[in-house]
MARSE-682232 format. One record per atom (N, C-alpha, C, O): x, y, z; atom name; chain. Coordinates in nm, 4 decimals, always signed. Layout:
+----------+----------+----------+------+-------+
|        u |        v |        w | atom | kette |
+----------+----------+----------+------+-------+
|        X |        Y |        Z |   CA |     A |
...
+----------+----------+----------+------+-------+
//
This chain:
+----------+----------+----------+------+-------+
|        u |        v |        w | atom | kette |
+----------+----------+----------+------+-------+
|  +3.3902 | +13.6854 |  +6.8867 |    N |     A |
|  +3.4113 | +13.6096 |  +6.9916 |   CA |     A |
|  +3.5097 | +13.7084 |  +7.0904 |    C |     A |
|  +3.5120 | +13.6912 |  +7.2123 |    O |     A |
|  +3.5627 | +13.7777 |  +7.0459 |    N |     A |
|  +3.6662 | +13.8704 |  +7.2087 |   CA |     A |
|  +3.5937 | +13.9145 |  +7.2249 |    C |     A |
|  +3.6170 | +14.0048 |  +7.3053 |    O |     A |
|  +3.4258 | +13.9081 |  +7.1735 |    N |     A |
|  +3.3405 | +14.0406 |  +7.3037 |   CA |     A |
|  +3.2528 | +13.8948 |  +7.3702 |    C |     A |
|  +3.1557 | +13.9219 |  +7.4409 |    O |     A |
|  +3.2780 | +13.7789 |  +7.3536 |    N |     A |
|  +3.2312 | +13.6874 |  +7.4533 |   CA |     A |
|  +3.3778 | +13.7083 |  +7.5180 |    C |     A |
|  +3.3906 | +13.8077 |  +7.5894 |    O |     A |
|  +3.4456 | +13.6572 |  +7.5071 |    N |     A |
|  +3.5920 | +13.6305 |  +7.6204 |   CA |     A |
|  +3.5748 | +13.7854 |  +7.7114 |    C |     A |
|  +3.6021 | +13.7968 |  +7.8309 |    O |     A |
|  +3.5378 | +13.8653 |  +7.6474 |    N |     A |
|  +3.5290 | +13.9765 |  +7.7531 |   CA |     A |
|  +3.4442 | +14.0075 |  +7.8336 |    C |     A |
|  +3.4586 | +14.0840 |  +7.9290 |    O |     A |
|  +3.3104 | +13.9273 |  +7.7883 |    N |     A |
|  +3.2099 | +13.9061 |  +7.8794 |   CA |     A |
|  +3.2109 | +13.8253 |  +7.9884 |    C |     A |
|  +3.1732 | +13.8725 |  +8.0956 |    O |     A |
|  +3.2568 | +13.6810 |  +7.9795 |    N |     A |
|  +3.2993 | +13.5926 |  +8.0707 |   CA |     A |
|  +3.3525 | +13.6149 |  +8.2218 |    C |     A |
|  +3.2874 | +13.5740 |  +8.3180 |    O |     A |
|  +3.4507 | +13.6690 |  +8.2326 |    N |     A |
|  +3.5056 | +13.7601 |  +8.3823 |   CA |     A |
|  +3.3854 | +13.8078 |  +8.4264 |    C |     A |
|  +3.3662 | +13.7494 |  +8.5330 |    O |     A |
|  +3.2873 | +13.8862 |  +8.4028 |    N |     A |
|  +3.1889 | +14.0009 |  +8.4496 |   CA |     A |
|  +3.0754 | +13.8384 |  +8.4948 |    C |     A |
|  +3.0648 | +13.8092 |  +8.6140 |    O |     A |
|  +3.0203 | +13.7719 |  +8.4128 |    N |     A |
|  +2.9533 | +13.6511 |  +8.4186 |   CA |     A |
|  +2.9865 | +13.5799 |  +8.4994 |    C |     A |
|  +2.8889 | +13.5240 |  +8.5493 |    O |     A |
|  +3.0958 | +13.5448 |  +8.5496 |    N |     A |
|  +3.1717 | +13.4362 |  +8.6632 |   CA |     A |
|  +3.1558 | +13.5202 |  +8.7794 |    C |     A |
|  +3.1064 | +13.4908 |  +8.8883 |    O |     A |
|  +3.2056 | +13.6302 |  +8.7394 |    N |     A |
|  +3.1778 | +13.7410 |  +8.9315 |   CA |     A |
|  +2.9902 | +13.7443 |  +8.9676 |    C |     A |
|  +2.9457 | +13.7051 |  +9.0755 |    O |     A |
|  +2.9374 | +13.7763 |  +8.9002 |    N |     A |
|  +2.8245 | +13.7561 |  +8.9317 |   CA |     A |
|  +2.7799 | +13.6415 |  +8.9457 |    C |     A |
|  +2.7265 | +13.6227 |  +9.0551 |    O |     A |
|  +2.7806 | +13.5909 |  +8.9045 |    N |     A |
|  +2.7836 | +13.3929 |  +8.9283 |   CA |     A |
|  +2.7823 | +13.3503 |  +9.0851 |    C |     A |
|  +2.7040 | +13.2896 |  +9.1582 |    O |     A |
|  +2.9310 | +13.4239 |  +9.1020 |    N |     A |
|  +2.9845 | +13.3525 |  +9.2185 |   CA |     A |
|  +2.9490 | +13.4714 |  +9.3361 |    C |     A |
|  +2.9827 | +13.4252 |  +9.4451 |    O |     A |
|  +2.9178 | +13.5472 |  +9.3444 |    N |     A |
|  +2.8844 | +13.6592 |  +9.4113 |   CA |     A |
|  +2.7785 | +13.6516 |  +9.4822 |    C |     A |
|  +2.7555 | +13.6899 |  +9.5969 |    O |     A |
|  +2.6599 | +13.5535 |  +9.3393 |    N |     A |
|  +2.5337 | +13.5548 |  +9.3625 |   CA |     A |
|  +2.5079 | +13.4263 |  +9.5158 |    C |     A |
|  +2.4034 | +13.4083 |  +9.5784 |    O |     A |
|  +2.6038 | +13.3777 |  +9.5307 |    N |     A |
|  +2.6200 | +13.2820 |  +9.5745 |   CA |     A |
|  +2.6638 | +13.2449 |  +9.7437 |    C |     A |
|  +2.7741 | +13.2003 |  +9.7753 |    O |     A |
|  +2.5430 | +13.2765 |  +9.8486 |    N |     A |
|  +2.5692 | +13.2620 | +10.0411 |   CA |     A |
|  +2.7144 | +13.1723 | +10.0401 |    C |     A |
|  +2.7475 | +13.0733 |  +9.9749 |    O |     A |
|  +2.7934 | +13.2627 | +10.1545 |    N |     A |
|  +2.9383 | +13.2251 | +10.1934 |   CA |     A |
|  +3.0277 | +13.2601 | +10.0982 |    C |     A |
|  +3.1339 | +13.3011 | +10.1449 |    O |     A |
|  +3.0227 | +13.2585 | +10.0203 |    N |     A |
|  +3.1370 | +13.2582 |  +9.8708 |   CA |     A |
|  +3.1507 | +13.4114 |  +9.8711 |    C |     A |
|  +3.0613 | +13.4956 |  +9.8624 |    O |     A |
|  +3.2958 | +13.4296 |  +9.8843 |    N |     A |
|  +3.3848 | +13.5523 |  +9.8108 |   CA |     A |
|  +3.4311 | +13.5339 |  +9.7076 |    C |     A |
|  +3.5161 | +13.4460 |  +9.6932 |    O |     A |
|  +3.3868 | +13.6151 |  +9.6000 |    N |     A |
|  +3.4775 | +13.6288 |  +9.4838 |   CA |     A |
|  +3.5994 | +13.6706 |  +9.4599 |    C |     A |
|  +3.6191 | +13.7841 |  +9.5033 |    O |     A |
|  +3.7217 | +13.6036 |  +9.3878 |    N |     A |
|  +3.8225 | +13.6695 |  +9.4414 |   CA |     A |
|  +3.8604 | +13.7118 |  +9.3264 |    C |     A |
|  +3.8812 | +13.8331 |  +9.3298 |    O |     A |
|  +3.8857 | +13.6466 |  +9.1861 |    N |     A |
|  +3.9389 | +13.6957 |  +9.0551 |   CA |     A |
|  +3.8869 | +13.6047 |  +8.9668 |    C |     A |
|  +3.8578 | +13.4979 |  +9.0205 |    O |     A |
|  +3.8595 | +13.6135 |  +8.8152 |    N |     A |
|  +3.8649 | +13.5634 |  +8.6937 |   CA |     A |
|  +3.9144 | +13.6425 |  +8.6264 |    C |     A |
|  +3.8837 | +13.7616 |  +8.6324 |    O |     A |
|  +4.0186 | +13.5862 |  +8.5319 |    N |     A |
|  +4.1215 | +13.5773 |  +8.4227 |   CA |     A |
|  +4.1132 | +13.5200 |  +8.2817 |    C |     A |
|  +4.0934 | +13.3986 |  +8.2778 |    O |     A |
|  +4.1198 | +13.5575 |  +8.2126 |    N |     A |
|  +4.1660 | +13.4917 |  +8.0515 |   CA |     A |
|  +4.2937 | +13.4558 |  +8.1204 |    C |     A |
|  +4.3552 | +13.5348 |  +8.1920 |    O |     A |
|  +4.3372 | +13.3114 |  +8.0910 |    N |     A |
|  +4.4239 | +13.2549 |  +8.1591 |   CA |     A |
|  +4.5685 | +13.2706 |  +8.0326 |    C |     A |
|  +4.6635 | +13.3476 |  +8.0187 |    O |     A |
|  +4.5037 | +13.1246 |  +7.9448 |    N |     A |
|  +4.5967 | +13.1379 |  +7.8251 |   CA |     A |
|  +4.5109 | +13.0805 |  +7.7247 |    C |     A |
|  +4.3881 | +13.0741 |  +7.7309 |    O |     A |
|  +4.5863 | +13.0387 |  +7.6302 |    N |     A |
|  +4.4794 | +12.9514 |  +7.4819 |   CA |     A |
|  +4.5465 | +12.8309 |  +7.5282 |    C |     A |
|  +4.6637 | +12.8193 |  +7.5642 |    O |     A |
|  +4.4518 | +12.7399 |  +7.5218 |    N |     A |
|  +4.4453 | +12.5776 |  +7.5228 |   CA |     A |
|  +4.4873 | +12.5021 |  +7.4115 |    C |     A |
|  +4.5712 | +12.5768 |  +7.3612 |    O |     A |
|  +4.4811 | +12.3902 |  +7.3339 |    N |     A |
|  +4.5328 | +12.3282 |  +7.2127 |   CA |     A |
|  +4.4096 | +12.3693 |  +7.1464 |    C |     A |
|  +4.4204 | +12.4198 |  +7.0346 |    O |     A |
|  +4.2919 | +12.3551 |  +7.1995 |    N |     A |
|  +4.1618 | +12.3613 |  +7.1490 |   CA |     A |
|  +4.0742 | +12.4654 |  +7.2106 |    C |     A |
|  +3.9709 | +12.5005 |  +7.1535 |    O |     A |
|  +4.1048 | +12.5071 |  +7.3048 |    N |     A |
|  +4.0652 | +12.6038 |  +7.4059 |   CA |     A |
|  +4.0894 | +12.7199 |  +7.4651 |    C |     A |
|  +4.2103 | +12.7315 |  +7.4857 |    O |     A |
|  +4.0137 | +12.8316 |  +7.5099 |    N |     A |
|  +4.0526 | +12.9654 |  +7.6010 |   CA |     A |
|  +4.0339 | +12.9561 |  +7.7564 |    C |     A |
|  +3.9331 | +12.9575 |  +7.8270 |    O |     A |
|  +4.1828 | +12.9452 |  +7.7870 |    N |     A |
|  +4.1333 | +12.8910 |  +7.9363 |   CA |     A |
|  +4.0941 | +12.9756 |  +8.0246 |    C |     A |
|  +4.1072 | +13.0826 |  +7.9651 |    O |     A |
|  +4.0648 | +12.9927 |  +8.1007 |    N |     A |
|  +4.0247 | +13.0694 |  +8.2283 |   CA |     A |
|  +4.0207 | +13.0467 |  +8.3288 |    C |     A |
|  +3.9538 | +12.9456 |  +8.3504 |    O |     A |
|  +4.0996 | +13.1343 |  +8.4921 |    N |     A |
|  +4.1120 | +13.1127 |  +8.6105 |   CA |     A |
|  +3.9997 | +13.1951 |  +8.6617 |    C |     A |
|  +3.9630 | +13.3057 |  +8.6220 |    O |     A |
|  +3.9469 | +13.1141 |  +8.7665 |    N |     A |
|  +3.8663 | +13.1666 |  +8.8892 |   CA |     A |
|  +3.8761 | +13.1567 |  +9.0028 |    C |     A |
|  +3.8188 | +13.0539 |  +9.0387 |    O |     A |
|  +3.9298 | +13.2223 |  +9.1030 |    N |     A |
|  +3.9267 | +13.1923 |  +9.1930 |   CA |     A |
|  +3.8010 | +13.2561 |  +9.3357 |    C |     A |
|  +3.7541 | +13.3689 |  +9.3513 |    O |     A |
|  +3.7802 | +13.1266 |  +9.4189 |    N |     A |
|  +3.6308 | +13.2305 |  +9.5302 |   CA |     A |
|  +3.6822 | +13.1650 |  +9.6339 |    C |     A |
|  +3.7404 | +13.0566 |  +9.6308 |    O |     A |
|  +3.6506 | +13.2602 |  +9.7632 |    N |     A |
|  +3.6257 | +13.1402 |  +9.8682 |   CA |     A |
|  +3.5120 | +13.0842 |  +9.9344 |    C |     A |
|  +3.4034 | +13.1385 |  +9.9143 |    O |     A |
|  +3.5172 | +13.0025 |  +9.9966 |    N |     A |
|  +3.4398 | +12.9835 | +10.0735 |   CA |     A |
|  +3.4404 | +12.9580 | +10.2512 |    C |     A |
|  +3.5085 | +12.8818 | +10.3198 |    O |     A |
|  +3.3404 | +13.0508 | +10.2859 |    N |     A |
|  +3.3102 | +13.0702 | +10.4234 |   CA |     A |
|  +3.3515 | +12.9980 | +10.5470 |    C |     A |
|  +3.3693 | +13.0460 | +10.6590 |    O |     A |
|  +3.3663 | +12.8502 | +10.5000 |    N |     A |
|  +3.3526 | +12.7777 | +10.6012 |   CA |     A |
|  +3.4175 | +12.6645 | +10.5390 |    C |     A |
|  +3.4174 | +12.6255 | +10.4222 |    O |     A |
|  +3.4894 | +12.6077 | +10.6741 |    N |     A |
|  +3.5498 | +12.4691 | +10.6229 |   CA |     A |
|  +3.5315 | +12.3259 | +10.5780 |    C |     A |
|  +3.6135 | +12.2386 | +10.5495 |    O |     A |
|  +3.3393 | +12.3289 | +10.5815 |    N |     A |
|  +3.2482 | +12.2425 | +10.5656 |   CA |     A |
|  +3.3304 | +12.1885 | +10.4143 |    C |     A |
|  +3.3257 | +12.2645 | +10.3176 |    O |     A |
|  +3.3984 | +12.0648 | +10.4033 |    N |     A |
|  +3.3471 | +12.0317 | +10.2679 |   CA |     A |
|  +3.2531 | +12.0116 | +10.1537 |    C |     A |
|  +3.2769 | +12.0032 | +10.0332 |    O |     A |
|  +3.1499 | +12.0063 | +10.2146 |    N |     A |
|  +3.0054 | +11.9790 | +10.1950 |   CA |     A |
|  +2.9554 | +12.0517 | +10.1358 |    C |     A |
|  +2.9191 | +12.0487 | +10.0182 |    O |     A |
|  +2.9416 | +12.1887 | +10.2749 |    N |     A |
|  +2.9790 | +12.2998 | +10.1463 |   CA |     A |
|  +2.9660 | +12.3690 | +10.0475 |    C |     A |
|  +2.8687 | +12.4188 |  +9.9908 |    O |     A |
|  +3.1077 | +12.3687 | +10.0248 |    N |     A |
|  +3.1940 | +12.3617 |  +9.9354 |   CA |     A |
|  +3.2028 | +12.3252 |  +9.7980 |    C |     A |
|  +3.2544 | +12.3844 |  +9.7033 |    O |     A |
|  +3.1308 | +12.1952 |  +9.8064 |    N |     A |
|  +3.0832 | +12.0901 |  +9.6981 |   CA |     A |
|  +3.0152 | +12.1645 |  +9.6701 |    C |     A |
|  +3.0626 | +12.2263 |  +9.5747 |    O |     A |
|  +2.9075 | +12.2064 |  +9.7025 |    N |     A |
|  +2.6966 | +12.2110 |  +9.7001 |   CA |     A |
|  +2.7195 | +12.3659 |  +9.6308 |    C |     A |
|  +2.6331 | +12.3914 |  +9.5470 |    O |     A |
|  +2.8433 | +12.4969 |  +9.6561 |    N |     A |
|  +2.8898 | +12.5639 |  +9.6086 |   CA |     A |
|  +2.9290 | +12.5752 |  +9.5104 |    C |     A |
|  +2.8862 | +12.6603 |  +9.4325 |    O |     A |
|  +3.0442 | +12.4742 |  +9.4762 |    N |     A |
|  +3.0875 | +12.4695 |  +9.3608 |   CA |     A |
|  +3.0186 | +12.4015 |  +9.2449 |    C |     A |
|  +3.0375 | +12.4248 |  +9.1255 |    O |     A |
|  +2.9628 | +12.3426 |  +9.2809 |    N |     A |
|  +2.7919 | +12.2809 |  +9.2020 |   CA |     A |
|  +2.6854 | +12.3605 |  +9.1376 |    C |     A |
|  +2.6510 | +12.3553 |  +9.0195 |    O |     A |
|  +2.6313 | +12.4457 |  +9.2457 |    N |     A |
|  +2.6360 | +12.5827 |  +9.1802 |   CA |     A |
|  +2.6295 | +12.6168 |  +9.0734 |    C |     A |
|  +2.5586 | +12.5954 |  +8.9751 |    O |     A |
|  +2.7879 | +12.7272 |  +9.1237 |    N |     A |
|  +2.7946 | +12.8052 |  +9.0279 |   CA |     A |
|  +2.8748 | +12.7353 |  +8.8952 |    C |     A |
|  +2.9239 | +12.8060 |  +8.8072 |    O |     A |
|  +2.8803 | +12.6090 |  +8.8934 |    N |     A |
|  +2.9244 | +12.5615 |  +8.8020 |   CA |     A |
|  +2.7845 | +12.5131 |  +8.7213 |    C |     A |
|  +2.7923 | +12.5226 |  +8.5988 |    O |     A |
|  +2.6905 | +12.4753 |  +8.7618 |    N |     A |
|  +2.5702 | +12.4671 |  +8.6975 |   CA |     A |
|  +2.4886 | +12.6181 |  +8.6196 |    C |     A |
|  +2.4303 | +12.6308 |  +8.5119 |    O |     A |
|  +2.5118 | +12.6944 |  +8.7066 |    N |     A |
|  +2.5142 | +12.8326 |  +8.6981 |   CA |     A |
|  +2.5853 | +12.8915 |  +8.5660 |    C |     A |
|  +2.5210 | +12.9710 |  +8.4975 |    O |     A |
|  +2.7330 | +12.8506 |  +8.5231 |    N |     A |
|  +2.7730 | +12.8955 |  +8.4372 |   CA |     A |
|  +2.7494 | +12.8517 |  +8.3192 |    C |     A |
|  +2.7666 | +12.9235 |  +8.2207 |    O |     A |
|  +2.7031 | +12.7174 |  +8.3105 |    N |     A |
|  +2.6773 | +12.6097 |  +8.2411 |   CA |     A |
|  +2.5074 | +12.7175 |  +8.1698 |    C |     A |
|  +2.4996 | +12.7704 |  +8.0589 |    O |     A |
|  +2.4439 | +12.7173 |  +8.2342 |    N |     A |
|  +2.3569 | +12.7526 |  +8.2067 |   CA |     A |
|  +2.3871 | +12.8809 |  +8.1685 |    C |     A |
|  +2.3356 | +12.8881 |  +8.0569 |    O |     A |
|  +2.4513 | +13.0126 |  +8.1976 |    N |     A |
|  +2.4567 | +13.1498 |  +8.1194 |   CA |     A |
|  +2.5016 | +13.1388 |  +8.0315 |    C |     A |
|  +2.4281 | +13.1911 |  +7.9477 |    O |     A |
|  +2.6433 | +13.0736 |  +7.9567 |    N |     A |
|  +2.6845 | +13.0456 |  +7.8986 |   CA |     A |
|  +2.6338 | +12.9705 |  +7.7776 |    C |     A |
|  +2.6971 | +12.9724 |  +7.6720 |    O |     A |
|  +2.4927 | +12.8884 |  +7.7952 |    N |     A |
|  +2.4263 | +12.8136 |  +7.6641 |   CA |     A |
|  +2.3287 | +12.9407 |  +7.6771 |    C |     A |
|  +2.3243 | +13.0179 |  +7.5814 |    O |     A |
|  +2.2757 | +12.9578 |  +7.7541 |    N |     A |
|  +2.1547 | +13.1282 |  +7.7155 |   CA |     A |
|  +2.2328 | +13.1942 |  +7.6280 |    C |     A |
|  +2.1804 | +13.1855 |  +7.5170 |    O |     A |
|  +2.3627 | +13.2743 |  +7.6233 |    N |     A |
|  +2.3829 | +13.3483 |  +7.5406 |   CA |     A |
|  +2.4928 | +13.2784 |  +7.4317 |    C |     A |
|  +2.5786 | +13.3374 |  +7.3660 |    O |     A |
|  +2.4599 | +13.1235 |  +7.4342 |    N |     A |
|  +2.5335 | +13.0872 |  +7.2976 |   CA |     A |
|  +2.7062 | +13.1091 |  +7.3545 |    C |     A |
|  +2.7758 | +13.1667 |  +7.2709 |    O |     A |
|  +2.7411 | +13.0900 |  +7.4175 |    N |     A |
|  +2.8854 | +13.0744 |  +7.4782 |   CA |     A |
|  +2.9425 | +12.9179 |  +7.4721 |    C |     A |
|  +2.9134 | +12.8647 |  +7.5792 |    O |     A |
|  +3.0035 | +12.8385 |  +7.3972 |    N |     A |
|  +2.9997 | +12.6983 |  +7.3577 |   CA |     A |
|  +3.1847 | +12.6630 |  +7.4461 |    C |     A |
|  +3.2846 | +12.7345 |  +7.4383 |    O |     A |
|  +3.1735 | +12.5753 |  +7.4958 |    N |     A |
|  +3.2665 | +12.5040 |  +7.5825 |   CA |     A |
|  +3.3173 | +12.4276 |  +7.4333 |    C |     A |
|  +3.2472 | +12.3918 |  +7.3386 |    O |     A |
|  +3.5129 | +12.4151 |  +7.4581 |    N |     A |
|  +3.5150 | +12.3748 |  +7.3543 |   CA |     A |
|  +3.5431 | +12.1692 |  +7.3957 |    C |     A |
|  +3.6019 | +12.1351 |  +7.4983 |    O |     A |
|  +3.5052 | +12.0983 |  +7.3261 |    N |     A |
|  +3.5642 | +11.9926 |  +7.4107 |   CA |     A |
|  +3.6435 | +11.8825 |  +7.2970 |    C |     A |
|  +3.6196 | +11.8747 |  +7.1765 |    O |     A |
|  +3.7305 | +11.8130 |  +7.3654 |    N |     A |
|  +3.8526 | +11.7816 |  +7.3061 |   CA |     A |
|  +3.8310 | +11.6913 |  +7.2193 |    C |     A |
|  +3.7701 | +11.5868 |  +7.2422 |    O |     A |
|  +3.8749 | +11.7213 |  +7.1222 |    N |     A |
|  +3.8490 | +11.6174 |  +7.0022 |   CA |     A |
|  +3.9849 | +11.5648 |  +6.9208 |    C |     A |
|  +4.0900 | +11.6268 |  +6.9370 |    O |     A |
|  +3.9813 | +11.4846 |  +6.8601 |    N |     A |
|  +4.1152 | +11.4006 |  +6.7821 |   CA |     A |
|  +4.0751 | +11.3267 |  +6.6124 |    C |     A |
|  +4.0164 | +11.2212 |  +6.5887 |    O |     A |
|  +4.1144 | +11.3965 |  +6.5460 |    N |     A |
|  +4.1360 | +11.3592 |  +6.4066 |   CA |     A |
|  +4.2347 | +11.2758 |  +6.3306 |    C |     A |
|  +4.3112 | +11.3334 |  +6.2533 |    O |     A |
|  +4.2412 | +11.1310 |  +6.3467 |    N |     A |
|  +4.2685 | +11.0533 |  +6.2560 |   CA |     A |
|  +4.2693 | +11.0767 |  +6.0899 |    C |     A |
|  +4.1617 | +11.0610 |  +6.0323 |    O |     A |
|  +4.3663 | +11.1071 |  +6.0251 |    N |     A |
|  +4.3504 | +11.0395 |  +5.8726 |   CA |     A |
|  +4.4272 | +10.9438 |  +5.8401 |    C |     A |
|  +4.5493 | +10.9469 |  +5.8556 |    O |     A |
|  +4.3788 | +10.8723 |  +5.8036 |    N |     A |
|  +4.4325 | +10.7045 |  +5.7362 |   CA |     A |
|  +4.3884 | +10.6814 |  +5.5740 |    C |     A |
|  +4.2846 | +10.6842 |  +5.5079 |    O |     A |
|  +4.5424 | +10.6553 |  +5.5506 |    N |     A |
|  +4.5537 | +10.7336 |  +5.3906 |   CA |     A |
|  +4.6234 | +10.5698 |  +5.3466 |    C |     A |
|  +4.7247 | +10.5030 |  +5.3675 |    O |     A |
|  +4.4820 | +10.5615 |  +5.2668 |    N |     A |
|  +4.4863 | +10.3709 |  +5.2065 |   CA |     A |
|  +4.6124 | +10.3928 |  +5.0939 |    C |     A |
|  +4.6172 | +10.4847 |  +5.0121 |    O |     A |
|  +4.7087 | +10.2894 |  +5.1103 |    N |     A |
|  +4.8341 | +10.2957 |  +4.9854 |   CA |     A |
|  +4.7500 | +10.2874 |  +4.8266 |    C |     A |
|  +4.6451 | +10.2235 |  +4.8174 |    O |     A |
|  +4.8048 | +10.3530 |  +4.7181 |    N |     A |
|  +4.7871 | +10.3167 |  +4.6326 |   CA |     A |
|  +4.8415 | +10.1982 |  +4.5157 |    C |     A |
|  +4.9623 | +10.2040 |  +4.4927 |    O |     A |
|  +4.7775 | +10.1113 |  +4.4542 |    N |     A |
|  +4.8177 | +10.0283 |  +4.4291 |   CA |     A |
|  +4.9962 |  +9.9675 |  +4.3401 |    C |     A |
|  +5.0580 |  +9.8614 |  +4.3316 |    O |     A |
|  +5.0130 | +10.0977 |  +4.2960 |    N |     A |
|  +5.1706 | +10.0985 |  +4.2485 |   CA |     A |
|  +5.2342 | +10.0949 |  +4.4257 |    C |     A |
|  +5.3432 | +10.0394 |  +4.4400 |    O |     A |
|  +5.1793 | +10.1414 |  +4.5276 |    N |     A |
|  +5.2727 | +10.1067 |  +4.6427 |   CA |     A |
|  +5.3123 |  +9.9585 |  +4.6749 |    C |     A |
|  +5.4135 |  +9.9180 |  +4.7321 |    O |     A |
|  +5.2007 |  +9.8842 |  +4.6208 |    N |     A |
|  +5.1936 |  +9.6971 |  +4.6397 |   CA |     A |
|  +5.2784 |  +9.6778 |  +4.5563 |    C |     A |
|  +5.2519 |  +9.5622 |  +4.5231 |    O |     A |
|  +5.3500 |  +9.7035 |  +4.5064 |    N |     A |
|  +5.3930 |  +9.6277 |  +4.3479 |   CA |     A |
|  +5.5713 |  +9.6224 |  +4.3999 |    C |     A |
|  +5.6564 |  +9.5760 |  +4.3239 |    O |     A |
+----------+----------+----------+------+-------+
//
């Protein structure tokens, strides 16, 4: 698992740098979530046009999904388990 975590910043950097008009700044393993490893990625889009920013963000996110899937790196999905105890017959008396 630690090998995959060490790869992620470099993979993300390659993906961001492959976009035109985008400048990569950093990607770091920032913290531990409740059921995740949290990374922070910063990049700059060289245009104030919001549509261009959204196009770049979408392309980056889709490329991250594709790259992680190819390498078997899974995303954490929030889950919650609820355990319900049935009262025993003795408790009903």
